[in-house]
N, CA, C and O of each residue as an XYZ file, in Angstrom:
296
protein
N       1.103     -0.612     -0.299
C       0.491     -0.094      0.171
C       0.763      1.081     -0.323
O       1.943      1.349     -0.548
N       0.180      1.626     -0.480
C       1.520      3.670      0.084
C       1.096      4.173      0.890
O       0.024      4.020      1.476
N       1.878      4.826      1.015
C       2.965      5.649      2.302
C       1.673      6.892      3.219
O       1.656      7.337      4.367
N       0.681      7.099      1.937
C      -0.174      7.661      1.558
C      -1.384      8.493      2.286
O      -2.006      9.371      2.883
N      -0.813      6.405      1.104
C      -2.920      7.095      1.721
C      -3.307      5.553      3.015
O      -4.464      5.358      3.387
N      -2.000      4.557      3.558
C      -2.649      3.807      4.819
C      -2.099      3.995      6.036
O      -2.054      3.117      6.898
N      -1.327      6.003      6.253
C      -1.434      6.302      7.579
C      -0.131      5.494      8.675
O       0.285      5.448      9.833
N       0.082      4.943      7.258
C       1.803      4.618      7.672
C       2.974      6.053      8.305
O       3.064      7.225      7.937
N       3.576      5.413      9.171
C       4.454      5.930     10.035
C       4.974      7.202      9.272
O       4.746      7.294      8.066
N       5.750      8.309     10.020
C       7.069      9.540      8.931
C       8.396      7.811      9.408
O       9.379      7.761      8.669
N       8.354      7.286      9.907
C       9.868      5.890      9.740
C       8.906      4.821      9.404
O       7.756      4.851      9.842
N       9.399      3.759      8.544
C       9.548      2.688      8.531
C      10.855      1.671      8.165
O      11.770      2.123      7.476
N      10.883      0.740      8.496
C      12.220     -0.283      8.105
C      12.863     -0.021      6.917
O      12.191      0.045      5.888
N      14.683      0.224      6.876
C      15.239      0.572      5.719
C      15.079     -0.862      4.890
O      15.087     -1.769      5.722
N      14.916     -1.458      3.341
C      15.173     -2.149      2.609
C      16.330     -2.643      2.343
O      16.153     -3.599      1.587
N      17.462     -2.489      2.576
C      18.881     -3.035      3.325
C      19.212     -2.716      3.870
O      19.536     -1.529      3.821
N      19.455     -3.557      4.989
C      20.744     -3.501      6.286
C      19.556     -3.024      7.183
O      18.370     -3.355      7.157
N      20.106     -2.309      7.836
C      19.329     -1.999      9.736
C      18.824     -0.696      9.617
O      19.069      0.348      9.013
N      17.650     -1.376     10.808
C      17.241      0.170     11.079
C      16.207      1.013     10.857
O      15.818      0.186     10.033
N      15.519      1.728     10.809
C      14.934      2.701     10.137
C      15.202      3.536      8.966
O      16.409      3.547      8.727
N      14.716      4.033      8.390
C      14.782      5.800      7.853
C      13.201      6.835      7.477
O      12.155      6.255      7.768
N      13.123      7.635      7.139
C      12.104      8.152      6.814
C      11.604      7.806      5.232
O      12.190      7.571      4.175
N      10.168      7.908      5.672
C       9.304      7.235      4.598
C       8.433      7.822      4.419
O       7.628      7.381      3.598
N       8.138      9.169      5.124
C       7.390     10.221      4.598
C       8.395     12.051      3.927
O       9.473     12.309      3.390
N       7.310     12.757      4.364
C       8.390     13.856      4.785
C       8.168     14.632      5.373
O       8.616     15.763      5.180
N       7.376     14.308      6.330
C       7.873     14.573      7.976
C       8.785     13.672      8.953
O       9.259     13.902     10.066
N       8.844     12.507      8.059
C       9.914     12.084      8.584
C      11.157     12.946      8.358
O      11.792     13.320      9.344
N      11.654     13.382      6.784
C      12.649     13.987      5.875
C      12.386     15.230      7.263
O      12.735     14.946      8.408
N      11.847     16.346      6.978
C      11.732     16.840      7.915
C      11.837     17.015      9.747
O      11.666     17.971     10.504
N      12.000     16.369      9.838
C      12.476     15.682     11.559
C      14.113     15.326     11.431
O      15.088     15.844     11.975
N      14.014     14.428     10.658
C      15.505     13.978     10.992
C      16.498     15.731     10.370
O      17.549     16.006     10.949
N      15.983     16.663      9.252
C      16.753     17.855      9.285
C      16.636     18.783     10.430
O      17.586     19.521     10.692
N      15.355     18.816     11.265
C      15.280     19.271     11.669
C      16.909     19.281     13.309
O      17.527     20.199     13.849
N      16.932     17.787     13.467
C      17.422     17.233     14.035
C      18.864     17.418     13.707
O      19.156     18.291     14.524
N      20.246     17.095     12.866
C      20.547     17.903     12.262
C      21.186     18.481     12.139
O      22.359     18.131     12.007
N      20.646     20.163     12.099
C      20.408     21.647     12.028
C      20.457     22.042     14.049
O      21.045     22.851     14.766
N      19.711     21.193     14.197
C      20.124     21.407     16.051
C      21.555     20.886     16.595
O      22.379     21.644     17.107
N      21.703     19.811     16.458
C      22.852     19.483     16.507
C      24.187     20.404     16.181
O      25.167     20.752     16.840
N      23.782     20.594     14.996
C      24.843     21.876     14.236
C      25.141     22.822     15.806
O      25.937     22.943     16.737
N      23.448     23.493     15.084
C      23.621     25.049     16.217
C      23.829     24.805     17.075
O      24.711     25.540     17.518
N      23.395     23.810     18.005
C      24.461     23.614     18.938
C      25.724     23.893     19.572
O      26.130     24.787     20.315
N      26.563     22.149     18.700
C      27.441     22.910     18.378
C      28.321     24.056     18.259
O      29.436     24.376     18.670
N      27.262     24.629     17.433
C      28.117     26.271     17.006
C      27.881     27.098     17.832
O      28.742     27.940     18.085
N      26.696     27.101     18.470
C      26.365     28.186     19.232
C      27.009     27.936     20.679
O      27.705     28.846     21.130
N      26.849     26.886     21.367
C      28.074     26.184     22.515
C      29.816     25.870     22.432
O      30.169     25.507     23.554
N      30.645     25.889     21.751
C      31.717     26.404     20.968
C      32.703     27.102     22.331
O      33.165     28.242     22.381
N      32.794     26.286     23.096
C      33.853     26.761     24.200
C      33.466     26.951     25.602
O      33.825     27.673     26.533
N      32.591     26.024     25.399
C      31.090     26.248     26.930
C      30.306     24.707     26.854
O      29.146     24.337     26.674
N      31.554     24.074     27.083
C      31.070     22.423     27.061
C      29.424     22.086     27.948
O      28.414     21.579     27.462
N      29.678     22.640     29.538
C      28.629     22.872     29.873
C      26.687     22.033     29.117
O      25.860     21.128     29.004
N      27.282     23.677     28.819
C      25.668     24.074     27.661
C      26.157     23.083     26.685
O      27.162     22.856     27.359
N      26.326     22.183     25.523
C      26.670     21.902     24.981
C      26.540     20.455     25.333
O      25.915     19.521     24.830
N      26.975     20.521     25.895
C      26.332     18.196     26.232
C      25.141     18.409     27.475
O      25.011     17.447     28.232
N      24.362     19.489     27.695
C      22.679     20.140     27.944
C      21.744     19.741     26.444
O      20.769     19.057     26.130
N      22.824     20.724     25.748
C      22.053     20.263     24.776
C      21.647     19.179     24.085
O      20.506     18.724     24.011
N      23.337     18.515     23.230
C      22.362     17.393     23.281
C      22.188     16.524     23.887
O      21.931     15.531     23.206
N      22.199     16.306     25.336
C      21.367     15.737     25.606
C      19.795     15.930     26.177
O      19.022     15.195     26.791
N      19.733     17.159     25.709
C      18.055     17.175     24.919
C      18.177     17.153     23.996
O      16.983     17.434     23.890
N      18.511     17.081     22.948
C      19.357     17.139     21.124
C      18.475     14.110     21.716
O      17.730     13.168     21.447
N      19.623     14.672     22.552
C      18.381     12.471     22.495
C      17.916     11.927     22.760
O      17.746     10.727     22.546
N      17.294     13.033     23.684
C      16.018     12.948     24.660
C      15.417     12.910     23.654
O      14.451     12.153     23.754
N      15.538     13.485     22.454
C      14.503     13.713     21.792
C      14.449     12.947     20.670
O      13.298     12.739     20.285
N      15.532     12.336     19.857
C      15.958     10.947     18.766
C      15.269     10.440     19.778
O      14.089     10.731     19.579
N      15.441      9.523     21.262
C      14.956      8.433     21.698
C      13.769      8.338     21.930
O      13.482      7.141     21.901
N      12.593      9.167     22.229
C      10.339     10.067     21.972
C      10.959      9.600     21.122
O      11.829      9.057     21.804
N      11.259      9.326     19.906
C      11.042      9.266     18.266
C      11.353      8.272     18.018
O      10.462      7.518     17.626
N      12.090      7.992     18.065
C      12.613      5.460     18.171
C      11.146      4.422     19.198
O      10.332      3.504     19.091
N      11.726      5.544     20.203
C      10.275      5.045     20.792
C       9.307      4.783     19.960
O       9.059      3.640     19.575
N       8.698      5.766     19.621
C       7.283      6.047     18.699
C       7.347      5.193     17.514
O       6.498      4.914     16.668
N       8.432      4.887     17.650
C       8.458      4.838     15.510
C       8.251      2.619     15.929
O       7.577      1.794     15.312
N       9.014      2.455     16.963
C       8.648      1.345     16.546
C       7.600      0.549     17.941
O       7.640     -0.635     18.275
N       6.970      1.342     18.372
C       5.034      1.448     18.937
C       4.744      1.511     18.330
O       3.545      1.452     18.604
N       4.845      1.655     17.087
C       3.749      1.529     15.773
C       4.010      0.106     15.449
O       3.334     -0.760     16.004
N       5.060     -0.251     14.478
C       5.088     -0.919     14.435
C       4.706     -2.687     14.815
O       5.267     -3.588     14.191
């Protein structure tokens, strides 16, 4: 079935290899936001390791929530 009509999640299993990947535009938007957040935090908090670690921890928590929600759907 087509992802647009089946109500499938934003991420799904890869065709080759292990893990999940984006299957809809929303998944690609989440991945882009994650990368922009990581690079932005690295640039903004350069030389301030405590703030950088906090920002990276927040990004990892958001990643864990996304992974949990994706695997829960499947």
